[in-house]
C-alpha positions in Angstrom: 132.8 112.2 133.4 136.1 110.3 134.0 136.0 108.2 137.1 138.9 106.3 138.7 138.5 103.3 141.0 141.3 102.0 143.3 140.6 98.3 144.0 138.5 96.0 141.8 136.1 94.5 144.5 132.4 93.8 144.0 131.3 97.5 144.7 133.8 98.7 142.1 132.6 96.2 139.5 128.9 96.9 140.0 129.3 100.7 140.1 131.6 100.7 137.1 129.1 98.7 135.0 126.4 101.2 135.8 128.7 104.2 135.0 129.9 102.7 131.7 126.3 102.0 130.7 125.5 105.7 131.3 128.4 106.8 129.1 131.1 107.6 131.7 134.7 106.8 131.2 136.0 104.4 133.9 139.5 103.5 134.9 140.3 100.8 137.4 143.6 100.5 139.3 144.2 97.0 140.7 147.3 95.4 142.1 146.3 91.8 141.2 147.0 91.2 137.5 144.8 88.1 137.5 141.8 90.1 138.6 142.4 92.6 135.8 142.6 89.8 133.2 139.3 88.4 134.4 137.5 91.7 134.5 138.8 92.9 131.1 136.5 90.4 129.5 133.4 91.8 131.2 134.1 95.6 131.5 134.6 98.0 128.7 137.0 100.3 130.6 140.7 101.0 131.1 142.9 99.2 133.7 146.1 100.1 135.4 148.1 97.4 137.0 149.8 98.4 140.3 149.4 99.9 143.7 147.3 103.1 143.6 149.1 104.3 146.8 152.2 105.0 144.8 152.5 108.3 142.9 154.0 106.8 139.7 151.0 104.4 139.4 148.3 107.0 140.3 149.7 109.5 137.9 149.0 107.2 135.0 145.3 107.9 135.5 145.8 111.6 134.6 144.6 113.0 137.9 143.8 116.6 136.7 141.6 115.2 134.0 139.5 113.1 136.3 136.3 114.0 138.1 136.3 111.3 140.9 138.8 109.1 142.6 137.1 106.3 144.6 139.4 104.5 147.0 137.7 101.1 147.6 140.4 98.6 148.4 140.1 96.2 151.4 142.5 98.3 153.5 141.2 101.4 155.3 144.8 102.8 155.7 145.5 102.3 152.0 142.3 104.1 151.1 143.1 107.1 153.3 146.6 107.4 152.0 145.6 107.0 148.4 142.8 109.7 148.9 145.4 112.1 150.3 147.8 111.4 147.5 145.1 111.8 144.9 144.0 115.1 146.4 147.6 116.4 146.3 148.0 115.2 142.7 144.9 117.2 141.5 141.9 114.8 141.4 138.8 116.9 141.5 137.1 114.8 144.2 138.5 112.0 146.3 136.2 109.5 148.1 137.8 107.0 150.5 135.9 104.1 152.0 136.6 102.9 155.5 135.2 99.9 157.4 136.4 101.1 160.8 134.1 103.9 161.8 136.6 104.8 164.5 138.8 106.3 161.7 136.1 108.8 160.8 137.6 111.4 163.1 141.0 111.0 161.5 139.4 111.5 158.1 137.6 114.6 159.4 140.9 116.0 160.7 142.5 115.3 157.3 139.5 117.1 155.6 138.5 114.0 153.7 134.9 115.3 153.6 133.6 112.6 151.3 134.6 109.6 153.3 132.2 106.7 153.1 131.6 104.3 156.0 129.6 101.4 154.4 128.3 100.1 157.7 126.9 103.5 158.6 125.5 104.0 155.1 123.7 100.6 155.2 122.3 101.4 158.6 120.9 104.7 157.4 119.4 102.9 154.4 117.7 100.3 156.6 116.3 103.0 158.9 115.0 104.9 155.9 113.3 101.7 154.6 111.5 101.3 158.0 110.5 104.9 157.9 109.1 104.5 154.4 111.7 106.7 152.7 113.0 105.6 149.3 116.8 106.3 149.1 116.8 106.0 145.3 114.1 108.7 145.0 116.0 110.9 147.5 119.2 110.7 145.6 117.4 112.0 142.5 116.8 115.3 144.2 120.0 115.6 146.2 122.5 116.6 143.6 126.1 118.0 143.8 126.9 119.0 147.4 123.3 119.0 148.8 122.8 116.6 151.7 120.2 115.7 154.2 121.2 115.2 157.9 119.0 114.0 160.7 119.4 113.8 164.5 117.4 113.2 167.6 116.8 116.2 169.8 118.3 116.0 173.2 118.1 118.1 176.3 120.1 120.9 174.8 117.7 121.2 171.8 114.4 121.2 173.7 112.2 124.3 173.1 114.6 125.7 170.5 114.2 126.1 166.8 116.0 129.1 165.2 118.4 129.2 168.0 120.0 125.8 167.2 123.1 127.6 166.0 123.2 125.8 162.7 126.0 126.3 160.1 125.3 128.8 157.3 123.3 127.4 154.3 121.7 124.8 156.6 118.0 124.7 157.1 115.5 122.7 159.1 113.1 121.0 156.7 110.8 118.9 158.9 110.7 116.7 162.0 109.1 113.6 163.4 107.3 113.5 166.8 105.8 110.2 168.1 105.6 108.8 164.6 103.9 111.9 163.2 105.4 114.1 160.4 105.5 117.9 160.9 106.7 120.6 158.6 109.0 123.0 160.3 107.6 126.5 160.9 109.0 129.6 162.6 107.1 129.0 165.8 108.0 125.3 166.0 109.5 124.2 169.3 111.3 120.9 169.7 110.8 118.3 172.3 113.3 115.6 173.5 113.1 112.7 171.2 112.0 114.6 168.1 113.9 113.5 164.9 114.9 116.7 163.1 115.9 116.7 159.4 118.2 119.3 158.0 119.2 120.3 154.4 122.8 121.3 154.3 126.0 121.5 152.2 128.3 118.4 152.3 131.1 120.4 153.8 129.1 120.8 157.0 128.4 117.1 157.6 131.5 116.6 159.7 130.5 119.4 162.1 127.0 118.2 162.3 128.1 114.6 163.0 130.5 115.8 165.7 127.7 117.6 167.4 124.8 115.2 167.2 125.8 111.6 166.4 125.7 109.1 169.3 129.4 108.3 168.9 130.2 111.8 170.2 127.6 112.0 172.9 
């Protein structure tokens, strides 16, 4: 695969090294020429000097021939704008990163479905560690657009199972109740406080977040 990174921060460098090791072609767009000069000694990849938010710079990465565009600069606004530009120019998949979780709604409205919120991702990772889930093992099974989504049942979800009005291609896999694990069955009835885990398509994550995350309660 051909992967383009905007911004040469620590996450980009670590990810690029791993991708290069696995035989992928990596391109890094960075506005600071000094950073490029330093990294060119350590990374066997291509570099483009300039602002990825400008069409003439981003076009040098051959958008239609790329599989991913990761927008990982230290500016949320720049990442969103670059992702929109990249999508319009033909990148197969654009992935902006935002530090301000409050911008998630804007990204949803702009249909930037693969937006990453590092703080939220880290939070989920820590919760999974406490619950005994190994995120690395999970990622081995969740390929392409398959995603897991979990939420805590509230008053509106009590005593309901098949009537949760879930999006198509979304299934209840299992749930936790008072620290106990339960497989979902047709006669399962939820209680307030149950943690319910769904298997879904990535395109439905925004709708599920809108319905069940605390930020929207």
